[in-house]
C-alpha positions as CSV (number, residue, x, y, z in Angstrom):
1,M,63.1,-26.3,-26.1
2,S,65.7,-24.5,-23.9
3,S,64.8,-23.6,-20.4
4,R,65.1,-19.8,-21.4
5,N,62.7,-20.4,-24.3
6,S,60.3,-22.3,-22.0
7,K,60.2,-19.5,-19.6
8,T,59.6,-16.9,-22.3
9,A,56.8,-19.0,-23.7
10,K,55.1,-19.4,-20.3
11,A,55.4,-15.6,-19.7
12,A,53.9,-14.8,-23.1
13,A,51.1,-17.2,-22.2
14,R,50.5,-15.6,-18.8
15,E,50.3,-12.1,-20.5
16,R,47.9,-13.3,-23.1
17,L,45.7,-14.8,-20.4
18,R,45.8,-11.6,-18.3
19,A,44.9,-9.5,-21.4
20,Q,42.0,-11.9,-22.1
21,R,40.8,-11.6,-18.6
22,E,40.9,-7.8,-18.7
23,K,38.8,-7.8,-21.9
24,E,36.2,-10.2,-20.4
25,A,36.1,-8.0,-17.3
26,K,35.5,-4.9,-19.4
27,R,32.9,-6.6,-21.4
28,A,31.1,-7.8,-18.1
29,K,31.4,-4.3,-16.7
30,I,29.6,-2.9,-20.0
31,R,27.0,-5.5,-19.8
32,R,26.2,-4.6,-16.1
33,Q,26.1,-0.9,-16.9
34,V,23.7,-1.5,-19.8
35,T,21.5,-3.8,-17.5
36,V,21.4,-1.2,-14.8
37,A,20.6,1.6,-17.3
38,V,17.8,-0.4,-18.8
39,G,16.5,-1.2,-15.3
40,I,16.5,2.5,-14.4
41,V,14.5,3.3,-17.6
42,V,12.1,0.5,-16.8
43,V,11.6,1.8,-13.1
44,L,11.3,5.4,-14.2
45,G,8.8,4.3,-16.8
46,A,6.8,2.4,-14.2
47,A,7.1,5.2,-11.7
48,A,5.7,7.6,-14.3
49,G,2.8,5.2,-15.0
50,I,2.2,5.1,-11.2
51,A,2.4,8.8,-11.0
52,V,-0.3,9.1,-13.7
53,A,-2.5,6.7,-11.9
54,V,-2.1,8.4,-8.7
55,N,-2.5,11.9,-9.9
56,Q,-5.6,11.5,-12.0
57,S,-7.9,12.8,-9.4
58,N,-5.3,15.6,-8.7
59,K,-5.6,17.0,-12.1
60,P,-6.7,20.6,-12.1
61,G,-10.4,20.9,-12.5
62,Y,-11.0,17.1,-11.9
63,W,-13.2,17.6,-8.9
64,E,-14.7,20.8,-10.2
65,D,-15.9,18.7,-13.2
66,A,-17.1,15.9,-10.9
67,A,-19.3,18.5,-9.0
68,K,-21.1,19.4,-12.1
69,K,-22.1,15.8,-12.9
70,K,-25.4,14.2,-12.1
71,L,-25.6,12.9,-8.6
72,V,-25.7,9.1,-8.5
73,A,-26.3,7.8,-4.9
74,P,-25.1,4.3,-4.2
75,A,-27.5,1.6,-3.3
76,N,-28.0,0.7,0.5
77,T,-27.5,4.3,1.5
78,S,-30.0,6.5,3.6
79,G,-30.8,10.0,4.2
80,K,-31.0,13.1,1.8
81,N,-29.0,12.3,-1.3
82,G,-27.8,8.9,0.3
83,T,-25.3,10.7,2.4
84,I,-25.6,8.3,5.4
85,I,-24.4,4.7,5.4
86,V,-26.3,2.6,7.9
87,V,-25.1,-0.7,9.2
88,G,-27.6,-2.7,11.3
89,D,-31.4,-2.5,11.7
90,K,-32.6,0.9,10.4
91,N,-35.5,0.9,12.8
92,N,-33.4,0.3,15.9
93,K,-34.2,2.9,18.4
94,N,-30.5,3.2,19.4
95,V,-28.2,5.1,17.0
96,V,-24.5,5.3,17.0
97,H,-23.5,8.0,14.7
98,E,-19.8,8.0,13.6
99,Y,-18.0,10.8,11.8
100,E,-14.7,9.9,10.1
101,D,-12.2,10.9,7.3
102,L,-10.8,8.0,5.4
103,R,-7.3,9.7,5.6
104,C,-7.6,10.4,9.3
105,P,-4.9,8.5,11.3
106,I,-6.8,8.8,14.6
107,C,-9.8,7.4,12.9
108,A,-7.7,4.5,11.8
109,A,-6.4,3.9,15.4
110,Y,-10.0,3.9,16.6
111,E,-11.2,1.4,14.1
112,Q,-8.2,-0.8,14.7
113,A,-8.9,-0.7,18.4
114,A,-12.6,-1.0,18.6
115,G,-14.1,-1.2,15.1
116,D,-14.8,-5.0,15.3
117,A,-16.5,-4.7,18.7
118,V,-18.5,-1.7,17.6
119,L,-19.6,-3.5,14.4
120,Q,-20.5,-6.6,16.4
121,G,-22.9,-4.6,18.5
122,A,-24.8,-3.5,15.5
123,K,-24.9,-7.1,14.3
124,D,-26.1,-8.2,17.7
125,G,-29.0,-5.7,17.4
126,K,-27.9,-3.4,20.1
127,Y,-27.9,-0.3,17.8
128,Q,-27.7,0.8,14.3
129,I,-24.5,2.6,13.1
130,D,-24.8,5.7,10.9
131,Y,-21.6,6.6,9.1
132,S,-20.9,10.2,8.0
133,F,-17.7,10.9,6.2
134,A,-15.6,14.1,6.0
135,A,-12.8,15.0,3.5
136,F,-11.2,17.8,5.3
137,I,-7.6,16.3,5.3
138,D,-7.5,16.9,1.5
139,N,-7.4,20.6,2.3
140,N,-3.8,20.0,3.5
141,G,-2.9,18.5,0.1
142,G,-4.2,15.6,-2.1
143,T,-7.5,14.1,-2.9
144,G,-7.3,10.7,-1.2
145,S,-10.2,11.4,1.3
146,K,-12.6,12.1,-1.6
147,K,-11.4,9.4,-3.8
148,A,-11.5,6.7,-1.1
149,L,-15.0,8.0,-0.2
150,S,-16.0,7.6,-3.7
151,A,-14.7,4.0,-3.6
152,M,-16.6,3.4,-0.4
153,G,-19.7,4.4,-2.4
154,A,-18.9,1.9,-5.0
155,A,-18.4,-0.8,-2.2
156,V,-21.7,-0.1,-0.5
157,N,-23.4,0.0,-3.9
158,V,-22.4,-3.8,-4.2
159,S,-23.7,-4.5,-0.6
160,T,-23.6,-3.3,3.0
161,E,-21.4,-6.3,3.7
162,A,-18.9,-5.1,1.0
163,F,-18.9,-1.7,2.7
164,E,-18.2,-3.3,6.1
165,Q,-15.2,-5.3,4.8
166,Y,-13.8,-2.5,2.7
167,H,-14.2,0.0,5.4
168,K,-12.3,-2.3,7.8
169,L,-9.6,-2.9,5.3
170,L,-8.9,0.8,4.5
171,Y,-8.5,1.5,8.1
172,S,-6.3,-1.5,8.9
173,K,-2.7,-1.0,10.1
174,A,-1.4,-2.9,7.2
175,V,-3.1,-0.6,4.6
176,H,-3.8,2.8,6.1
177,P,-1.2,5.3,4.8
178,D,0.3,8.1,6.8
179,E,-1.7,11.3,6.8
180,T,0.8,13.0,4.5
181,D,0.7,10.1,2.0
182,D,-2.0,10.6,-0.5
183,A,-2.1,6.9,-1.6
184,F,-5.9,6.8,-1.6
185,S,-6.0,9.2,-4.5
186,S,-5.2,6.4,-6.9
187,S,-8.2,4.4,-8.3
188,D,-5.8,1.5,-9.2
189,K,-4.6,1.4,-5.6
190,L,-8.1,1.4,-4.2
191,I,-9.1,-1.4,-6.7
192,S,-6.0,-3.4,-5.9
193,L,-6.7,-3.3,-2.2
194,A,-10.2,-4.3,-2.8
195,Q,-9.0,-7.7,-4.1
196,Q,-8.4,-8.6,-0.4
197,V,-12.1,-8.1,0.2
198,P,-14.1,-11.3,-0.5
199,A,-17.3,-9.3,-1.5
200,L,-15.2,-7.1,-4.0
201,K,-12.6,-9.4,-5.3
202,G,-12.9,-9.6,-9.1
203,N,-16.0,-7.5,-8.9
204,A,-16.3,-5.6,-12.2
205,K,-19.3,-3.5,-10.9
206,F,-17.0,-2.2,-8.2
207,S,-13.9,-1.7,-10.3
208,D,-15.7,0.1,-13.1
209,A,-17.4,2.5,-10.7
210,V,-14.1,3.4,-9.1
211,K,-12.4,3.8,-12.4
212,N,-15.1,5.8,-14.0
213,G,-15.7,8.1,-10.9
214,T,-19.4,7.0,-10.7
215,F,-19.6,8.2,-7.2
216,D,-17.3,11.1,-7.2
217,K,-20.2,13.6,-7.2
218,W,-21.8,11.6,-4.3
219,A,-18.5,11.7,-2.4
220,L,-18.5,15.6,-2.7
221,T,-22.2,15.5,-1.5
222,V,-21.3,13.5,1.6
223,R,-18.4,15.8,2.3
224,D,-20.6,18.8,1.9
225,A,-23.2,17.3,4.2
226,Y,-20.6,16.8,6.9
227,N,-19.3,20.4,6.5
228,N,-22.9,21.6,7.1
229,D,-23.3,19.4,10.1
230,P,-22.6,20.9,13.6
231,A,-20.3,17.9,14.2
232,S,-17.8,19.3,11.7
233,S,-16.5,21.5,14.4
234,K,-15.4,18.5,16.4
235,G,-13.0,16.8,14.0
236,T,-12.7,13.1,13.5
237,P,-13.3,10.6,14.8
238,Y,-16.4,11.9,16.5
239,V,-19.1,9.5,17.8
240,L,-22.5,10.1,19.2
241,V,-24.7,7.5,20.9
242,N,-28.3,8.6,20.8
243,G,-27.1,12.2,20.3
244,K,-24.6,12.3,23.2
245,Q,-20.8,12.3,22.5
246,V,-18.8,9.3,23.6
247,Q,-15.1,9.5,24.0
248,V,-13.4,7.0,21.6
249,I,-9.9,8.5,21.0
250,G,-7.3,6.4,22.8
251,Q,-9.9,4.1,24.3
252,T,-9.8,0.3,24.2
253,A,-12.7,-1.8,22.7
254,D,-13.9,-2.6,26.2
255,Q,-13.9,1.0,27.2
256,V,-15.8,2.0,24.0
257,T,-18.4,-0.7,24.3
258,A,-19.0,0.1,28.0
259,A,-19.5,3.9,27.1
260,F,-21.9,2.9,24.4
261,A,-23.8,0.7,26.7
262,A,-24.3,3.5,29.3
263,Q,-26.1,5.6,26.7
264,L,-28.3,2.9,25.1
265,K,-32.0,2.9,25.7
266,K,-33.5,-0.2,27.3
């Protein structure tokens, strides 16, 4: 083969190789585009599913229908229609009464700072804790306060210990959403979070109650009891120790427990 023919052959080979690479690059690009498109469809489909799960309790008429249902009060509750959840000895002469909204960021800050210490006081027999819950943050949009309260009813229906653990979890820094985030309106979300609670993990009794809205009517009844309480004008968190307000906002655990101690009967 002449030198010229050799050069020509090599040039032709390089051209064929270049053309082949271009084809492979185009096919790879198409594959990537298809993969991305399919991924987008999957994500959008999943997002739509999540939206359905989140917005079930936001459907028009959902809570109006819940209000018409028969009241089912959870086990381990006290007061008229079971609107008070009591932790500690119900016969204790010292009573700490806490008013909270489950979407309230200040309530979350209070619970994160002093919740463990306050709960320990009840376990040590210093006082009983009476919990009342509001749902006024839902008035600004969403239904998470009511739905989380319904789930709280499902938790206390299992046991007081389950309530304590779930209450702590929902207010924890890792879990509690921003006030404008209505994450707690989703039954699936509330059930998923409960898997972190030993007393509720894999508990069908709890999960079914949340999914079926067993305690939705009760949640509305608890909310209404708060709205009719003079404490409703004070916002949340609002804490009374033997009927006297104790400042808990922005306080450390030591400051809160010291303030409690000053109001306890000997």
